[in-house]
MISE-742778 format. One record per residue (C-alpha): x, y, z; residue in three letters. Coordinates in steps of 0.2 Angstrom, whole numbers, plus 5000, padded with zeros to 4 digits. Each point is the difference from the previous one (the first is absolute). Layout:
BEGIN
XYZala
...
This chain:
BEGIN
491448624745met
502050035001tyr
501049824999glu
501349965010arg
501850044992gly
499250104986ala
500950165003thr
501350075011ala
498850115010ala
499149855005ala
501349905004glu
500550175014gln
497949965003val
500349835005trp
501750005009glu
499250145011leu
498549905003val
500949865005gly
500650125015arg
498350065004ala
499349855001ala
501049895011asp
500950155010gly
501649964992arg
501650165003his
501349984990his
501750145005pro
500450114989val
501249884989pro
501550125003ala
500149985016thr
499849865013arg
500150005018phe
500449895014pro
498349915007ala
500850075019ala
498350075008glu
500550215006pro
500250035018leu
498850104999val
498450004988phe
498350085001tyr
499050044983ala
498349984995pro
499649814997ala
500449954981arg
498750024986asn
499949844995val
499150064983arg
501450144995phe
500349994982thr
501450084990gly
500950145002arg
501849914997glu
500550154990arg
499550125015leu
500849885015leu
501950014991his
499650184997thr
499950025018leu
501249895006arg
501250104991glu
499450175005glu
500249935018leu
501849965001lys
500550194990ala
498850095013ala
500849925014ala
501750064994his
499450174997asp
498849995018arg
498550044992val
498449915002pro
499149894984val
498450084998ala
498649894991leu
498950144991arg
498349964992gly
498250035001gly
498749935012ala
499749815000gly
501649974986ile
500649885011gly
501650095010lys
499749925015thr
499749834991gln
501650004990leu
501150085016ala
499449855010ala
500349874986glu
501750085002tyr
500449975015ala
499749825002tyr
500649984982arg
501650095005phe
500049955019arg
501549894997gly
501350164998ala
499450085016tyr
500449975020asp
498550115003val
498150044993val
498950115006trp
498250064996trp
499650175006val
498150064995asp
500250184997ala
498150035000asp
499550085011pro
501450125001ala
500049995019gln
500449835005phe
501649994988val
501250045017asp
499249855008val
499949894987arg
501950054995phe
500349975019ala
499349805001asp
501649974990leu
501150045017gly
499049855010arg
500249874985arg
501750054999leu
500249965019gly
500750215003leu
499850045018pro
498150095002glu
500250205002gln
498450115011pro
499750084984thr
499549944982val
501150164994pro
501549925010glu
499649834993asn
500050074982thr
501650075000arg
500649845010ala
499349904984val
500950144988arg
501649995008gln
500049814998trp
499650004983leu
501350134997gly
501449935007his
499949854992gly
499149905016gly
501149985012gly
501349904992arg
501850045004gly
501350084987glu
500649824994asp
498149944995glu
499150054984pro
498650115006pro
498249954999leu
498949994985arg
498450095004trp
498450034989leu
498950155006val
498250024991val
499050165005phe
498149964990asp
499050114996asn
500950165005val
499350164994asp
501250125007gln
502050034998tyr
499650095020glu
499049825006his
501449914999val
501750104998lys
500649995017asp
499749795001tyr
501149974982leu
501549895007pro
501950054990gln
501049865000gly
500449834988asp
498449994997gly
498350004990his
498650125005val
498449984987leu
498550135001val
498349974990thr
499150175001thr
498850084984arg
500850155001asn
501150054986pro
500950135009asp
501149855008trp
500850024982gly
501350125008asp
500449915018leu
500349834994ala
500249894983arg
498549974992ala
499349864991val
498550034994asp
498449855002val
498650014985glu
498849864995ala
500149834998phe
500649954981gln
498749904992arg
500649845002ala
500150045019glu
498150035000ser
499849864991ile
501049875010ala
499350065018his
498349994992leu
500449834992leu
500549945016gly
498750085012arg
498749914990thr
500449834995arg
498749935006gln
498950084987arg
501349964986gly
499950194994met
500850024983thr
501750104996val
498550114990ala
498850025013glu
501750045012ala
500650134989glu
498250094998gln
499950005017val
501850105004ala
499650114986glu
498350045010ala
500850065015val
501750054992glu
501349885005asp
499850105018val
500649855012pro
498750045014ile
498849994989leu
500449854990val
500149895018ala
498350075004leu
499249944984ala
501149835001gly
499349985016ala
498250074994trp
500049864987leu
500449845010ala
498950045012asp
498650024988ser
499149904988val
499750164989glu
500550004979ser
501750094998val
499050114987ala
498850035014gly
501350065008tyr
500850114987leu
498350094998ala
499850075016gly
501750074999leu
499650084984gln
498350065009arg
500950135014thr
501949964997gly
501149905005pro
501050075018glu
498150045010arg
498949844990glu
501449855006val
499950065016trp
498150044998lys
499949814996gln
501249945012ser
498950095015leu
498349974994glu
500649804997arg
500550035020leu
498650095007gln
498749844990glu
501049875007gln
500250065015ser
499450165008pro
501049975016gly
501649984994ala
499550154989tyr
499750115014arg
501749965008leu
500950054984leu
498850195003gln
500950005018leu
501749934993ala
499950184988ser
500250125013val
501349885008leu
501750044998ala
500649884984pro
500849875012asp
498949925010ile
500749895016ala
498749864998leu
500250005018asp
498750164998leu
499049904989leu
499949855009tyr
499550065017gly
498150015008asp
499650184991gln
500349974984val
498549864999ala
498850105012lys
500150124990val
500149924982val
498249895007ala
498750124997pro
500550014980his
499849814996asp
498749865007pro
501249874999arg
501150115010val
499150035014ala
499349815002ala
501949945002gln
500250135015val
498349975005thr
500449825001asp
501950035010arg
501149954982val
501650085006ser
500250194995glu
501749954992arg
499549884990asp
498450114996ile
501350124991ala
501049904993ala
498849934990ala
499750184994leu
501850034997val
500149854991gln
498550044988arg
500650164996ile
501749954997asn
499649874986arg
499550144989leu
501650095002ala
499350155009leu
501249995015ile
501649915003lys
500249875013val
501649995010asp
500249855011leu
501850045003his
499950175006ala
498049965007his
499450164990arg
498850034988val
500250124986gln
498950114988val
500750094987his
499650184999arg
499150044987leu
498749855005leu
499650105017gln
499850174987ala
498849894989ala
499149945018leu
499650165007arg
499750094984ala
498549854996arg
499350075019met
498850165004ser
500650125013glu
498949925014ser
500849824994glu
501750075002leu
499650075016ala
499349845007glu
501349914994val
501350115009lys
499149975015his
499849815000asp
502150024996val
500050095017his
498849915011arg
501449864994ile
501650085008leu
499150065012ala
499449835006gly
501749934996ser
500950135012arg
501149875011pro
499650045018ser
501150075012gly
501350174997glu
500850054983val
501650025010asp
500249835004asp
501349934992pro
499249814997gly
498450094990leu
501050084988lys
499849874988ser
498049995000ala
500050194997phe
501049984988arg
498849934988ile
498650145002leu
500950164999trp
500450004979pro
498249974999his
499350185011leu
500650114986asp
498949904984gly
498549995009ser
500050195009asp
499849935016ala
500750175006val
498250054994ser
498949875010cys
498950075013ser
500149825011asp
501050045015asp
501049854998thr
500750044983val
500650155007arg
500749935013gln
500949884987leu
500650184992val
500850055018ile
500949825001asp
500850024984arg
500650155006ile
500849955016arg
500549874990tyr
501150124988ile
500750075013tyr
500449865010leu
501049954986asn
501050164995gly
499050064987gly
499950185003tyr
499650104987glu
498949874991gln
499250005017gly
499650195002glu
499150004982gln
499049855002tyr
499350095019ala
500050164991arg
498949964988gln
498849885012ala
499750155008asp
499650104989lys
498649874993ile
499549965016trp
500050215005ser
498750034984ala
498849865008val
499950065015leu
499850184996asp
498349934991gly
499349925016leu
499050065012ser
501050035016pro
498549945012asp
500249824991thr
500749855007ala
500849984983ala
501050175001his
500549985016arg
500949814995ala
500750064985leu
500950165011arg
500749855013val
500949924987gln
500550144990leu
500850085015leu
500649815002tyr
500850034983leu
500950165003arg
500949945015phe
500649874989asn
500450154987trp
500950095012ala
501349845004asn
500350014981leu
500550195003leu
501249985013arg
500949884991ser
500250084986leu
500750145012gly
498550114997arg
499950055018phe
498950155003glu
498949934987ala
499849845009ala
500050095017arg
498350124992gln
499149864995leu
500249915016asp
499750155011ala
498150024989asp
500149824998thr
499949995020leu
499050155002arg
498549924993gln
500049835007gln
500350065015glu
498050084997glu
499449874990leu
500349825007ile
501150085017gly
502049985004gly
499949855006asn
499449914988his
501449884991pro
500150114982tyr
500250165011ala
501449925010leu
500749964986met
500150174992thr
500550055015ala
501749915000gly
500050064981gly
500050185008tyr
501249965010ala
501249934989ala
499850184988asp
500550095016leu
501649905005arg
500550014980ala
499950184999leu
500950035019gly
498550055008arg
500449875014tyr
499350075015arg
498350004992glu
500349844992ala
500349925019leu
498250085006glu
498949924986arg
501049815002asp
499750035019leu
498250024997arg
499949874988thr
500949865010tyr
498950015013ala
498550014989ala
500749864993ser
500249875015val
498350075005glu
499449944985val
501049864993phe
500949935015gly
501950005005glu
500449854990glu
499050044984his
501050054984arg
499350174998arg
500450035018thr
501749954998leu
500150094986ile
499750165008ala
501249965012ala
501350004989asn
499650164992asn
500050095019leu
501649945002ala
500550074986ala
499350175005ser
501149975017tyr
501649954992arg
499850164987leu
499750135017met
501349935008gly
499249895011gln
501249854998phe
499549945018asp
498149994993lys
500549934984ala
500849875009leu
498749935010asp
498550014988gly
501349934987asp
500249845011glu
498449975006ala
499649984979thr
501349914996tyr
499649885014arg
498050014995arg
500349964981leu
501349875002arg
498449915009val
498850064987val
500949984986leu
501349915000gly
502150065005pro
500349984979his
498350124996his
500750154990pro
498950105012arg
500949925012thr
501850024993leu
499450204998leu
499750005019ser
501749915003ala
500850134990asn
499350165009asn
500349915015leu
501850014999ala
500050194994arg
499250025017asp
501549905009leu
501550104991arg
499050165005glu
499849965018thr
502249944998gly
499749814999asp
500949984986tyr
500649835003pro
498149935002ala
499650114983ser
501349934991ala
499749825006ala
498350034995leu
500350094985leu
501249844993glu
498449885003asp
498850114992thr
501050024985val
500449814999glu
498149965001ala
499450134987tyr
501549904988arg
499049845005arg
498750054995leu
500050124986phe
501749944993gly
501950075002glu
499550094986gln
498550095004ser
499750165002ala
499150015016ala
501549955010val
500750184994leu
499350115014pro
500349875014val
501749984994gln
500450195000ala
499450015017asn
501249875007leu
501550094992ala
499550165011ala
500049885015ser
501649954998leu
500650154996arg
499550045015ser
500849855009leu
501650054990gly
499949894986arg
500550124984ile
500849894988ala
498449895002glu
498950134999ala
500550064987gly
499849864989arg
498449965004leu
499550204996leu
500950014983asp
499049844996asp
498650065004ala
500150184994tyr
500349914983glu
498649885000arg
498950105007leu
500250154987arg
499849864989ala
498549915004ser
498650165009val
501150154990gly
501150105006pro
498750145007thr
499149865010asn
500250055019pro
500749835006glu
501450014988ser
500050215006leu
500149945016phe
501249864997gly
501450124989trp
499950125014leu
500549865012ser
501449964989arg
500650194998thr
500150005018ala
501249834998asn
500950074989leu
500750135011met
500549885015leu
501149894985gln
501050164997gly
499250054984arg
499250145004gly
500250084982asp
499049894992gln
498750015013ala
499850194999arg
499949974982ala
498549885002glu
499150115014leu
499950134988thr
499049904988asp
499049935015leu
499550175006glu
499250044984arg
499349844999thr
499150015017phe
499650194995val
499149934986gln
499249865008val
499350075019phe
500550184998gly
501350125005pro
499550015017asp
499549815006his
501149925013pro
500449874988tyr
501050164990thr
500550075014leu
501049865009val
500949974980cys
500550195004arg
500549955018ile
501149874994asn
500850114987met
500550115011gly
501349875007val
500649974982ala
500150184993trp
501050035019trp
501149844994asp
500350074985ala
500650195007gly
498650114995asp
499850025019thr
498950184996gly
498849904990pro
499949845009ala
499750105019arg
498550114988glu
499449894995leu
499749885016thr
499550125010thr
498550034989ala
499749834998ala
499849985020ala
498950175001ala
498749924989ala
500149825009leu
499950105015arg
498550054992ala
499249864993val
500349875014leu
500350125013gly
501550025012asp
500149815006arg
499849914988his
501749874997pro
500250094982phe
499950185008thr
501249955013leu
501249914986gly
500050154991ala
500450115015ala
501549895002asn
500550064985asn
499850184998val
500750015016ala
501749894997val
500150124985phe
500050155010thr
501249925011ala
501349964986leu
499550184993gly
501050085013gly
498550035014asp
500549845012pro
498850095014ala
498450024989ala
500449824994gly
500149955020arg
498450075003asp
499049944984gln
500749825005leu
499550035017gln
498150024995leu
500249854987val
500449885017val
498750085011asp
498849954983gly
500849834995leu
500149945021thr
498150055004glu
499649914982val
501249854999phe
500550005019gly
502150015002pro
500649844994asp
499350024980his
501550004990pro
499250144992asp
500050085017thr
501849975004met
500550044983arg
499450165004ser
500950005018leu
501249974994gly
500350164988asn
499350105015leu
501749915009glu
501050074983ile
499150165001ala
500550025016thr
501849995002gln
500450124985ala
498950155009val
501149945016ser
501650064992gly
500649824998gly
500049945015ala
500249805001val
498649914999ser
499549824996ile
498150025002gly
499849954981trp
501049865000ala
499249915017arg
498050034989ile
501049934987ala
500249845010asp
498149995006arg
499650044979leu
501249844996ala
498849885012asp
498550054987arg
500850014983val
501549924998gly
501950045005gln
500350084982glu
498450074995his
500650184992pro
499150115014ser
501349885015val
501250044990val
499650194996leu
499850025020leu
501549915004arg
500950134989asp
499350135009gly
499050044981arg
498350055000tyr
498849894995val
498550034985arg
498649954998arg
499249934984val
498249955002leu
499049864992asp
498250054996pro
498449865002his
498949984985pro
498150075006tyr
């Protein structure tokens, strides 16, 4: 036996034993920080048995400071079970005084990194954005710009830990830049090329001995025995911890334990002995651990403590079954089982974060101990737990968001997508829709494609005349509706249309066109048609869908109101603004009652209604409603939320219609820059905001800038929507105005004439956009030396606008003023003031200083610039 003070190594052991035994943690001597708590601190529960690693902690601290200067992460590299996570957690606690913000992101499974990183925004009090990608961008920007500090204030100090990262690509979009530290734990050696690497290896022998002695104080293990155990488990930290827990809970001699390790090797035997002990003492706890082996490594206690777990475990343990029969609380039953597992150090219970962590090595060891049939049974039990834990209600309900989030990480490990249970398949579909609603379009599309492939293969193996075949086919088609939504959101409009068309055809044959699933697909199909510029077909489909929705759901139902919104969108794109106005007014009124005045869907309806008001000529009402709506969005999502930007751009268009050009310009510049940064330059909302901004630039006298931007914008519209889409053609109409003003009159007239003819072919000769384009063709014709032809063309435009809008609509008056100017030019210069009277009438609608009023009073032609509407 070693005596205290016998050697320097023994002194080191006894110092480490003291720390391991009483949980004391001493900072690295060279670095001491104030005791102030960070503003935000989130990390796994501290390991009170953390032992040693002093030199490694000091190295890590220095590397993080150096890496911050180079703007690169630090990567803790090492094999499984070597203690990377424990080291990172200990660093977070020990150096917490050096940071204002500490945030921990579990990076396995990788598809939830974005959500966990975005959660920091909520803890920081940042404005809630409508989608996860927007929230993650907001967090990165906040961290990268010093936490919102002013120029005279020191930036906030932060530490972000990404734990268990496999590939760089899984986290590259979330690595913040700025005056802070990024720490990654990984088993991938390639991180050495991407970060400053710190290699984590096995315990020093003194550290292993210290941990074992501290863990087994009650049984009086000697230093010599601890050294033998440490050598047997090769100083691997997780095996040292397991051995210590087993010996602390057992009366078996150390010699007997060592004999077992020698028979089959340390890693396999350490797991084997601990698991056999658990199975012998508590079959129910062992079954719970088996279930955990196919769940994600981090499990919410709310899931384990639900009534589903006790019911699933009960058949495997008479004591648990008796407790269930005696109506003992399911939470108490599960808590006792969790505690039994925890005593053997097989899991880590984090009460602060309300979760349980199961090491991946343990999960693999548990799965390896099961036969194929037993593993399949365990997976199905997990499926039952997940499906039974699904909250009642729609996945769209914001109030259920956190309850659904508890379930999602566990679908993959348990292979839920292959389950034959209808309720589990519905949960898979729910997850796809959840991802879609939160803006994870690429991830959702990949998941939907995988599910479709698996379910289609199963369907092919079922007899077509069975109930199982029909049930799976119904769910498969519903899955495809959600898949098409993702494709449309990714800009793959034709692929979405083809998928929706085939899905709808099969649904109509299988369950009927009035089934709720079929009506949802019909709405998606019409959205595809609108995105493709096939507005007439979309309108016909939306008319049928809305009528059927009223019949099936009633006028006040949420799905009927969605159908009504879609119908109004088709009317608007067809240029039937009065019908869109009637529909949107009714929808907005009902949504205020059904969902409340400040619900996001109600505010979306208000935004649409304001478009209709503007297009029907009521500019003041449109601007007033949009000003209220913008403020409501800001109150709901925050001043800097990207959700408000499309509404802000819409408001700017209405302000421009009222002649408030400078104010509109400020709003559009802001919306344009922030939309590009938040959703990307090719997102339709970015393109619409950009096009509206170029129209404003021309009115602000910045024609050269507008011309240059319109050239780039037209190429982007072609890339996203195609060369003959109405959006692209509208952009060309506006380009014609910019070119004419720059002196390129020949190309401007040619471009405008071609685009006007294409719009007429696509939208018809009475669409307001077609008539607006025809106005420009007529003006260029008159200015190009043929006022008689221009006059005749303008007469047709005025007739068309009078028929569509009436004589008092601002657009009608603009073209009527142009007609008066052209008529005077044809008459040889005879004095006429007809355009001036029209300018006075127009001023009553749009204000005395509106550019159109100024032009007409000066006897100059008004060219139209157009603002397309979202699909």
